N, C-alpha and C positions, 0 to 999 in steps of 0.2 A: 478446596474443600467448600463447604458451605453450612450453615446453619439455618434451622428453621427461623421464620421471621418472628415469632413468638417470643422463642429464646431470646434471640438477638435483642430485641427489643427490652427485655426483661435483665439481661446480662450481658450489656455491652461491653463491661469492664473485664469480662472473660474473654469475649471474642477479640476484644483490642490486644490482651495478654498474649491469646493463641496466635495473633496476627505478628505481633512484634517477636514472639519466640521463634517463629519460622524463619523469619528477617535475621534474627540473631543467629539462628543455627547455620544458615548459609554462609555467613561470615566466619563463624567457627569452624565449618568444615573445610575450610582453605587451609587447614593445618593439617599434615599428614597424621600427626598423633590422634588429633580427634578423628579423623577417618579409621583409623585402626580401631579405636575403642567403639565406634559405631558399628564397624563390621563385625567385629566380636559379639556386640549385643544380638544384632541381626543373625549372626550364625547360631548364639545359643537359643535364639527364640524360634528359629526356623529349623534347627537341627541340619545344617548344612555346614559344609566346608566355608572356613573363613575368608579363604582365597576369592570364592564363589560371591560372596556376600561383598566383598570391597569390590569385586569387578560390577556388580549392580548398582553401585552408586554411581557408574559413569553411562548407565543406559537412559537416565532421562536428564533434562536440563530444570535446574530448579529456578524457579522465576523470583528473582529478587525485587526489593522495593521498586527500584528505578523502572523495571519492566512492569511491574503491576501498575505503577503510575501511568505509565505510557499508554496502558492497555485499557484502563478503567477511566482515567480522568484527562488523557491527552487529547483534546478536541482536533489536534492537528494530525493525530495517527490516521491514515487511511484505513486501517483495520482494527480501530478500536472497538471497544464493547458495543457501542451504541450502532456503529455501522454494520458488525459482525451479527448483532440481534436483528437490526432491520432486514438483513439478506436473508437470515435464516426464517424468518416470518414470512417474508416474500415467496420464498421456495416451498415451505411447509403449507402456506395460503394457497399456492399454486395446484398444490395437489390434493387440496381439501382436507388436509388433516387438523389444520386449526383455521378458526375465522375471526375470533376477535384478538385484537392486540391488546396487550397489556403494556403500559407505558414502559420504557426501558428503564427508568429512573425508580419503578415501584419494584423491580427484580433484584437491585443491588443497592446495598445500602455504602454510599462512597465514602461517609464521614471519618470512618478511620483512618483510610488512606490518606485523606485531606488533613486528618489531625497530626499525623506522622508527618507529611509534608511540610505542615506549619512549624510544627516543632524540630525539624531539621535533623531529627535522629538517623537518617539513612542518607544524608546528604551526600555522602562520600561514594554511597554505592553509584554504579554505572550501567546502563543497558549493555550486557554481556552477550545478548544473542544477537545484536547487528552485525551484519558482515562488512567488512571493510573492502570496498571495491577499488581497485587499482585504474586508473585512467587509461581508456583504450578507445579505439575507433570503431565504428560500425562495422566497416569493412574487416578488420582484424576477428571481430566477432561471428560475423557472418561466415568467413573463412574457415572458422574453427570448426563449428557443427551446425547441424539442423536444428531448426526452431522447435520448442515444445508446443508453442501455441501461437497461433495468430490471430487477431482480433482487429476487425477493421471498424473504424468510428468515421464519423462526417463533422467537419467543422466547416461552416459556409463562412468565407474570407470574403472581404470586398475585393474587387478588381485590383491586382496589384499590390495588394495589402497583406500583412501577416499578424495584424493586430487583434487580438482574440476579444478587446474590449472596444473595438470599434464602433462608435455609434453613428445613426443617421437620423436625419429630421424627416419625418412624415407628418402629412397633414391628415389629422383626424378630428373629424366635426367642426371643420372649418379653423381649427386651431393647429399651430405646429407644435408636433410632440417628438422628443428625442428618444430614439430606443437603440438598444443593441442590434447590429447586423445580425447577429447569429444570438438569439437569447438561450440559446441551448448549449453554447459553447463551455458554461461553467459545469453544468451537469455532465457532459463529455469528459471534462477533466476529473471531475470527482470518480466517475468510472474508472478512467485509467488507473487514478490513483490506487483504488482499489484492489485494481487489478495487480499492479505493483507491490503492494502490501501483502497481497495473499501469495505472488512468487517473491517473497523477500529475500531470497538467496540466489536468484536468478538476474540475469542481465535482460535489461530491456532496451531494445531497437525501435527508435520511433521514425518511420518512414513516410516523409512528405510525399505525394503524387499529384499530378495536374492534370487537368485536358490537355487535349491536343487540338483544340480549336483554332490556334493562332500557329500552327505548324506551317511551316514555310514562309512564314512572315516576319517571325523573330527568331532569333539565334537561339539554339539548344541551350546553351551556356547560362543565359539570362532565366530561362524556365527553371533549370536545375537550381538555380542561385534562390530562386523565390520560393520552390518547395522547400530547400534547405533551410531559408528563414521561417516557413510555417511550422516545420519540424521542431526548429530550435523554441519557436515560441511555445508549443505544447510542452515541451521539457521544462522551458521557463516558469510557464505557469503551473507546473506540476510540483517542483521543488520550492514555490513561493507559497504555494496553498499547503503543502504537507512539508514542513520544514524537516521532518524526522525522516524522510527519504533522502538517501545520499543522493548527489548529483552525478557521481561517477557510475551509479546503477544505470543511468540512462547513457545512451548514444543517439543522436540524431543524425538523420542523412537524407537529403534531397534527391528524388529519384526521377524528377519532372515528369516527362510524358512517356518515359520509356518502358514501362509496364503497365498496360491497361488491365483495369480490374478482372476483366472478362476476355480473354484472348479472342472467344469466339464473336464479340463484340464491341471491337477496340473503339468505335466511335460513339461509344455511349458516355458523353461527357459529364452527365450528373453521377455515374458511378465512378468514373475515373478521377473526379476531386474529392479525394479523400486521404486519411491518415491511416497507416497501419501500424498495429502495435505488436510487436513480435517479441516473444519471450524465450531466452535461450538459457542453456546451463551455465551455472556461475563460473565454471572453469573456462568457459570458451572466451576468447581474446586475452 
């Protein structure tokens, strides 16, 4: 629900009471007796059978305090309000529906949630919307079903390295300057985190691929090990940046040079040095 800005400003106590009432009701509705009472009220109000009214209670997920906190004020959530709003603005701006962007913190008043968090009123509430993933392997996931989506991202690694934060020294205007080997790596991890958050109930396989420039000169197993380390590095960076993501949601695998990006152009080394993010149904694996 939402309130007009002028009403919310003049009657913050009423808004705070409504929010607290909603969260209190979510706890109360865990009791079957309370569900029966609410179902009867709904049945009377909508002139419908009480059994149908009670069945409707399971048609939607009620977002409790912990889930609202994670969406609105948890900066480590890859699909929090700010990131979702930024994505929505980008898409609507792309099709010329909106032009001027209103800052996200002028749209939502976070103070009521922050006050409740500080008071600890609902500290016992947990995020009940999270999916619990059992550990599994990429091979098990990929053997179970076809991917829903494949996204190719490129992170430039230094030769024989899997360090996403590796720095190099370059001379700029006669002075040595230290900079990231791939300054875009952080943005790529952010992008993958958003994707994982959007498919929160799906499994994610991170595939590392290399080019074949050294084929015939070094053993295949060393190349696969390098690509495995690079895929693992992306996974580790993801769960470090976004602690709300479950490590078990991700499986990393190194493919080496076995699968070129374009079978019609297998020698395209620039295309072949890549990471592929594959989304699979949650039941896979």
